[in-house]
N, CA, C and O atoms as CSV, one atom per row, in Angstrom:
chain,resi,resn,atom,element,x,y,z
A,1,UNK,N,N,0.814,-1.189,0.000
A,1,UNK,CA,C,0.000,0.000,0.000
A,1,UNK,C,C,0.865,1.263,0.000
A,1,UNK,O,O,0.497,2.254,-0.631
A,2,UNK,N,N,1.975,1.247,0.675
A,2,UNK,CA,C,2.863,2.413,0.719
A,2,UNK,C,C,3.340,2.796,-0.674
A,2,UNK,O,O,3.411,3.983,-0.992
A,3,UNK,N,N,3.670,1.815,-1.514
A,3,UNK,CA,C,4.093,2.104,-2.883
A,3,UNK,C,C,2.997,2.809,-3.657
A,3,UNK,O,O,3.271,3.713,-4.446
A,4,UNK,N,N,1.763,2.401,-3.437
A,4,UNK,CA,C,0.621,3.002,-4.107
A,4,UNK,C,C,0.508,4.474,-3.733
A,4,UNK,O,O,0.299,5.319,-4.603
A,5,UNK,N,N,0.643,4.789,-2.446
A,5,UNK,CA,C,0.566,6.189,-2.006
A,5,UNK,C,C,1.728,6.997,-2.562
A,5,UNK,O,O,1.561,8.156,-2.939
A,6,UNK,N,N,2.897,6.387,-2.613
A,6,UNK,CA,C,4.064,7.080,-3.162
A,6,UNK,C,C,3.860,7.400,-4.636
A,6,UNK,O,O,4.203,8.489,-5.097
A,7,UNK,N,N,3.302,6.449,-5.369
A,7,UNK,CA,C,3.059,6.690,-6.790
A,7,UNK,C,C,2.014,7.791,-6.973
A,7,UNK,O,O,2.164,8.651,-7.841
A,8,UNK,N,N,0.972,7.768,-6.172
A,8,UNK,CA,C,-0.062,8.803,-6.256
A,8,UNK,C,C,0.543,10.173,-5.964
A,8,UNK,O,O,0.264,11.140,-6.674
A,9,UNK,N,N,1.361,10.258,-4.934
A,9,UNK,CA,C,2.013,11.529,-4.594
A,9,UNK,C,C,2.909,12.002,-5.736
A,9,UNK,O,O,2.932,13.191,-6.053
A,10,UNK,N,N,3.636,11.092,-6.348
A,10,UNK,CA,C,4.510,11.437,-7.472
A,10,UNK,C,C,3.691,11.932,-8.664
A,10,UNK,O,O,4.076,12.898,-9.323
A,11,UNK,N,N,2.581,11.284,-8.938
A,11,UNK,CA,C,1.731,11.693,-10.059
A,11,UNK,C,C,1.155,13.086,-9.829
A,11,UNK,O,O,1.134,13.910,-10.743
A,12,UNK,N,N,0.691,13.346,-8.616
A,12,UNK,CA,C,0.155,14.667,-8.300
A,12,UNK,C,C,1.254,15.716,-8.430
A,12,UNK,O,O,1.009,16.812,-8.933
A,13,UNK,N,N,2.451,15.390,-7.983
A,13,UNK,CA,C,3.578,16.321,-8.110
A,13,UNK,C,C,3.863,16.627,-9.583
A,13,UNK,O,O,4.076,17.784,-9.948
A,14,UNK,N,N,3.866,15.585,-10.432
A,14,UNK,CA,C,4.124,15.786,-11.863
A,14,UNK,C,C,3.068,16.679,-12.497
A,14,UNK,O,O,3.389,17.607,-13.240
A,15,UNK,N,N,1.814,16.393,-12.199
A,15,UNK,CA,C,0.718,17.184,-12.754
A,15,UNK,C,C,0.849,18.637,-12.289
A,15,UNK,O,O,0.706,19.568,-13.081
A,16,UNK,N,N,1.116,18.811,-11.021
A,16,UNK,CA,C,1.257,20.155,-10.452
A,16,UNK,C,C,2.411,20.919,-11.111
A,16,UNK,O,O,2.267,22.095,-11.446
A,17,UNK,N,N,3.538,20.258,-11.294
A,17,UNK,CA,C,4.706,20.909,-11.904
A,17,UNK,C,C,4.402,21.362,-13.331
A,17,UNK,O,O,4.761,22.476,-13.713
A,18,UNK,N,N,3.760,20.533,-14.104
A,18,UNK,CA,C,3.418,20.901,-15.487
A,18,UNK,C,C,2.383,22.010,-15.514
A,18,UNK,O,O,2.459,22.920,-16.340
A,19,UNK,N,N,1.414,21.935,-14.609
A,19,UNK,CA,C,0.385,22.970,-14.521
A,19,UNK,C,C,1.020,24.318,-14.197
A,19,UNK,O,O,0.706,25.327,-14.828
A,20,UNK,N,N,1.909,24.329,-13.215
A,20,UNK,CA,C,2.564,25.580,-12.848
A,20,UNK,C,C,3.436,26.125,-13.974
A,20,UNK,O,O,3.506,27.338,-14.171
A,21,UNK,N,N,4.094,25.250,-14.705
A,21,UNK,CA,C,4.909,25.695,-15.841
A,21,UNK,C,C,4.025,26.369,-16.888
A,21,UNK,O,O,4.392,27.405,-17.442
A,22,UNK,N,N,2.868,25.781,-17.156
A,22,UNK,CA,C,1.944,26.373,-18.122
A,22,UNK,C,C,1.430,27.711,-17.603
A,22,UNK,O,O,1.331,28.679,-18.358
A,23,UNK,N,N,1.104,27.763,-16.316
A,23,UNK,CA,C,0.627,29.017,-15.732
A,23,UNK,C,C,1.680,30.114,-15.819
A,23,UNK,O,O,1.361,31.263,-16.124
A,24,UNK,N,N,2.940,29.759,-15.551
A,24,UNK,CA,C,4.014,30.752,-15.651
A,24,UNK,C,C,4.144,31.265,-17.077
A,24,UNK,O,O,4.524,32.414,-17.302
A,25,UNK,N,N,3.824,30.403,-18.039
A,25,UNK,CA,C,3.870,30.830,-19.429
A,25,UNK,C,C,2.778,31.815,-19.781
A,25,UNK,O,O,2.893,32.558,-20.756
A,26,UNK,N,N,1.716,31.823,-18.989
A,26,UNK,CA,C,0.590,32.717,-19.256
A,26,UNK,C,C,0.631,34.004,-18.449
A,26,UNK,O,O,0.011,34.998,-18.826
A,27,UNK,N,N,1.354,33.987,-17.346
A,27,UNK,CA,C,1.338,35.166,-16.473
A,27,UNK,C,C,2.687,35.344,-15.792
A,27,UNK,O,O,3.631,34.593,-16.037
A,28,UNK,N,N,2.753,36.325,-14.958
A,28,UNK,CA,C,3.970,36.554,-14.195
A,28,UNK,C,C,5.116,37.040,-15.063
A,28,UNK,O,O,4.911,37.708,-16.077
A,29,UNK,N,N,6.317,36.696,-14.650
A,29,UNK,CA,C,7.511,37.177,-15.345
A,29,UNK,C,C,7.617,36.637,-16.768
A,29,UNK,O,O,8.210,37.275,-17.638
A,30,UNK,N,N,7.046,35.472,-16.998
A,30,UNK,CA,C,7.147,34.861,-18.323
A,30,UNK,C,C,6.037,35.317,-19.266
A,30,UNK,O,O,6.001,34.894,-20.422
A,31,UNK,N,N,5.135,36.170,-18.794
A,31,UNK,CA,C,4.008,36.595,-19.617
A,31,UNK,C,C,4.488,37.155,-20.946
A,31,UNK,O,O,5.364,38.018,-20.995
A,32,UNK,N,N,3.910,36.659,-21.999
A,32,UNK,CA,C,4.283,37.116,-23.330
A,32,UNK,C,C,5.470,36.376,-23.909
A,32,UNK,O,O,5.702,36.426,-25.117
A,33,UNK,N,N,6.226,35.689,-23.064
A,33,UNK,CA,C,7.409,34.970,-23.548
A,33,UNK,C,C,7.066,33.570,-24.029
A,33,UNK,O,O,7.763,33.017,-24.880
A,34,UNK,N,N,6.006,32.998,-23.495
A,34,UNK,CA,C,5.636,31.629,-23.853
A,34,UNK,C,C,4.776,31.636,-25.109
A,34,UNK,O,O,3.908,32.492,-25.276
A,35,UNK,N,N,5.022,30.692,-25.969
A,35,UNK,CA,C,4.174,30.588,-27.147
A,35,UNK,C,C,3.223,29.405,-26.992
A,35,UNK,O,O,3.296,28.643,-26.028
A,36,UNK,N,N,2.352,29.282,-27.948
A,36,UNK,CA,C,1.331,28.239,-27.911
A,36,UNK,C,C,1.944,26.846,-27.784
A,36,UNK,O,O,1.413,26.005,-27.059
A,37,UNK,N,N,3.038,26.595,-28.468
A,37,UNK,CA,C,3.660,25.263,-28.425
A,37,UNK,C,C,4.127,24.904,-27.020
A,37,UNK,O,O,3.973,23.763,-26.585
A,38,UNK,N,N,4.687,25.862,-26.321
A,38,UNK,CA,C,5.170,25.626,-24.956
A,38,UNK,C,C,4.016,25.229,-24.037
A,38,UNK,O,O,4.104,24.239,-23.310
A,39,UNK,N,N,2.945,26.000,-24.074
A,39,UNK,CA,C,1.796,25.732,-23.215
A,39,UNK,C,C,1.124,24.427,-23.618
A,39,UNK,O,O,0.722,23.647,-22.754
A,40,UNK,N,N,1.000,24.181,-24.913
A,40,UNK,CA,C,0.415,22.917,-25.381
A,40,UNK,C,C,1.247,21.719,-24.921
A,40,UNK,O,O,0.690,20.680,-24.565
A,41,UNK,N,N,2.558,21.854,-24.927
A,41,UNK,CA,C,3.418,20.760,-24.469
A,41,UNK,C,C,3.236,20.493,-22.984
A,41,UNK,O,O,3.206,19.336,-22.566
A,42,UNK,N,N,3.114,21.539,-22.185
A,42,UNK,CA,C,2.888,21.368,-20.742
A,42,UNK,C,C,1.574,20.624,-20.518
A,42,UNK,O,O,1.497,19.732,-19.673
A,43,UNK,N,N,0.545,20.990,-21.272
A,43,UNK,CA,C,-0.749,20.333,-21.154
A,43,UNK,C,C,-0.645,18.870,-21.557
A,43,UNK,O,O,-1.195,17.998,-20.883
A,44,UNK,N,N,0.047,18.599,-22.638
A,44,UNK,CA,C,0.251,17.222,-23.085
A,44,UNK,C,C,1.003,16.419,-22.035
A,44,UNK,O,O,0.691,15.251,-21.803
A,45,UNK,N,N,1.992,17.038,-21.401
A,45,UNK,CA,C,2.779,16.347,-20.381
A,45,UNK,C,C,1.951,15.977,-19.151
A,45,UNK,O,O,2.338,15.085,-18.396
A,46,UNK,N,N,0.828,16.642,-18.941
A,46,UNK,CA,C,-0.046,16.317,-17.808
A,46,UNK,C,C,-0.910,15.090,-18.085
A,46,UNK,O,O,-1.394,14.458,-17.146
A,47,UNK,N,N,-1.110,14.748,-19.336
A,47,UNK,CA,C,-2.059,13.705,-19.700
A,47,UNK,C,C,-1.703,12.339,-19.133
A,47,UNK,O,O,-2.546,11.699,-18.505
A,48,UNK,N,N,-0.495,11.885,-19.336
A,48,UNK,CA,C,-0.108,10.550,-18.888
A,48,UNK,C,C,-0.225,10.376,-17.375
A,48,UNK,O,O,-0.820,9.396,-16.927
A,49,UNK,N,N,0.328,11.300,-16.563
A,49,UNK,CA,C,0.168,11.125,-15.124
A,49,UNK,C,C,-1.291,11.255,-14.672
A,49,UNK,O,O,-1.694,10.618,-13.699
A,50,UNK,N,N,-2.074,12.063,-15.360
A,50,UNK,CA,C,-3.479,12.204,-15.005
A,50,UNK,C,C,-4.240,10.906,-15.273
A,50,UNK,O,O,-5.032,10.466,-14.440
A,51,UNK,N,N,-4.004,10.305,-16.414
A,51,UNK,CA,C,-4.654,9.032,-16.741
A,51,UNK,C,C,-4.249,7.956,-15.731
A,51,UNK,O,O,-5.093,7.175,-15.289
A,52,UNK,N,N,-2.978,7.909,-15.367
A,52,UNK,CA,C,-2.504,6.926,-14.388
A,52,UNK,C,C,-3.149,7.163,-13.025
A,52,UNK,O,O,-3.548,6.210,-12.355
A,53,UNK,N,N,-3.255,8.428,-12.610
A,53,UNK,CA,C,-3.881,8.753,-11.337
A,53,UNK,C,C,-5.333,8.280,-11.313
A,53,UNK,O,O,-5.770,7.673,-10.336
A,54,UNK,N,N,-6.072,8.552,-12.370
A,54,UNK,CA,C,-7.470,8.119,-12.452
A,54,UNK,C,C,-7.551,6.593,-12.424
A,54,UNK,O,O,-8.461,6.031,-11.813
A,55,UNK,N,N,-6.619,5.932,-13.070
A,55,UNK,CA,C,-6.595,4.470,-13.067
A,55,UNK,C,C,-6.382,3.935,-11.646
A,55,UNK,O,O,-7.001,2.946,-11.254
A,56,UNK,N,N,-5.521,4.581,-10.893
A,56,UNK,CA,C,-5.207,4.109,-9.540
A,56,UNK,C,C,-6.299,4.393,-8.516
A,56,UNK,O,O,-6.610,3.542,-7.683
A,57,UNK,N,N,-6.883,5.594,-8.577
A,57,UNK,CA,C,-7.793,5.991,-7.495
A,57,UNK,C,C,-9.224,6.266,-7.945
A,57,UNK,O,O,-10.094,6.495,-7.104
A,58,UNK,N,N,-9.486,6.250,-9.233
A,58,UNK,CA,C,-10.823,6.544,-9.742
A,58,UNK,C,C,-10.983,8.024,-10.050
A,58,UNK,O,O,-10.244,8.866,-9.541
A,59,UNK,N,N,-11.949,8.318,-10.881
A,59,UNK,CA,C,-12.156,9.676,-11.370
A,59,UNK,C,C,-12.529,10.648,-10.257
A,59,UNK,O,O,-11.938,11.722,-10.149
A,60,UNK,N,N,-13.512,10.277,-9.424
A,60,UNK,CA,C,-13.957,11.186,-8.369
A,60,UNK,C,C,-12.843,11.485,-7.375
A,60,UNK,O,O,-12.635,12.640,-7.003
A,61,UNK,N,N,-12.130,10.456,-6.944
A,61,UNK,CA,C,-11.046,10.645,-5.966
A,61,UNK,C,C,-9.915,11.469,-6.579
A,61,UNK,O,O,-9.351,12.338,-5.914
A,62,UNK,N,N,-9.580,11.201,-7.847
A,62,UNK,CA,C,-8.539,11.969,-8.520
A,62,UNK,C,C,-8.930,13.443,-8.587
A,62,UNK,O,O,-8.108,14.321,-8.327
A,63,UNK,N,N,-10.175,13.706,-8.935
A,63,UNK,CA,C,-10.648,15.085,-9.009
A,63,UNK,C,C,-10.523,15.768,-7.648
A,63,UNK,O,O,-10.072,16.909,-7.559
A,64,UNK,N,N,-10.925,15.063,-6.594
A,64,UNK,CA,C,-10.836,15.617,-5.238
A,64,UNK,C,C,-9.387,15.878,-4.848
A,64,UNK,O,O,-9.078,16.929,-4.288
A,65,UNK,N,N,-8.501,14.937,-5.137
A,65,UNK,CA,C,-7.092,15.087,-4.783
A,65,UNK,C,C,-6.477,16.282,-5.501
A,65,UNK,O,O,-5.742,17.062,-4.896
A,66,UNK,N,N,-6.772,16.424,-6.777
A,66,UNK,CA,C,-6.218,17.541,-7.547
A,66,UNK,C,C,-6.802,18.868,-7.080
A,66,UNK,O,O,-6.104,19.881,-7.045
A,67,UNK,N,N,-8.063,18.861,-6.727
A,67,UNK,CA,C,-8.685,20.070,-6.195
A,67,UNK,C,C,-8.035,20.469,-4.877
A,67,UNK,O,O,-7.781,21.650,-4.639
A,68,UNK,N,N,-7.766,19.492,-4.023
A,68,UNK,CA,C,-7.111,19.754,-2.748
A,68,UNK,C,C,-5.680,20.264,-2.959
A,68,UNK,O,O,-5.144,20.988,-2.121
A,69,UNK,N,N,-5.073,19.884,-4.075
A,69,UNK,CA,C,-3.716,20.327,-4.401
A,69,UNK,C,C,-3.724,21.698,-5.076
A,69,UNK,O,O,-2.670,22.230,-5.424
A,70,UNK,N,N,-4.908,22.262,-5.258
A,70,UNK,CA,C,-5.017,23.590,-5.860
A,70,UNK,C,C,-5.006,23.576,-7.373
A,70,UNK,O,O,-4.690,24.583,-8.005
A,71,UNK,N,N,-5.346,22.452,-7.951
A,71,UNK,CA,C,-5.360,22.334,-9.414
A,71,UNK,C,C,-6.763,22.237,-9.953
A,71,UNK,O,O,-6.952,22.133,-11.165
């Protein structure tokens, strides 16, 4: 069970990191510097860990976990 929690934590971290990278591309110091390809790539990079998270914990639980993580 510990491995399962570790994997879930890692997946949430990955999703969060990509989300924040995309957000930085839209606002803050990087505003105007990011192009569509950069933001699209960050979004694409979130897909695999998101699908894995849903597979492990289910859609409702994944949604709740990501919401609790501020995503």
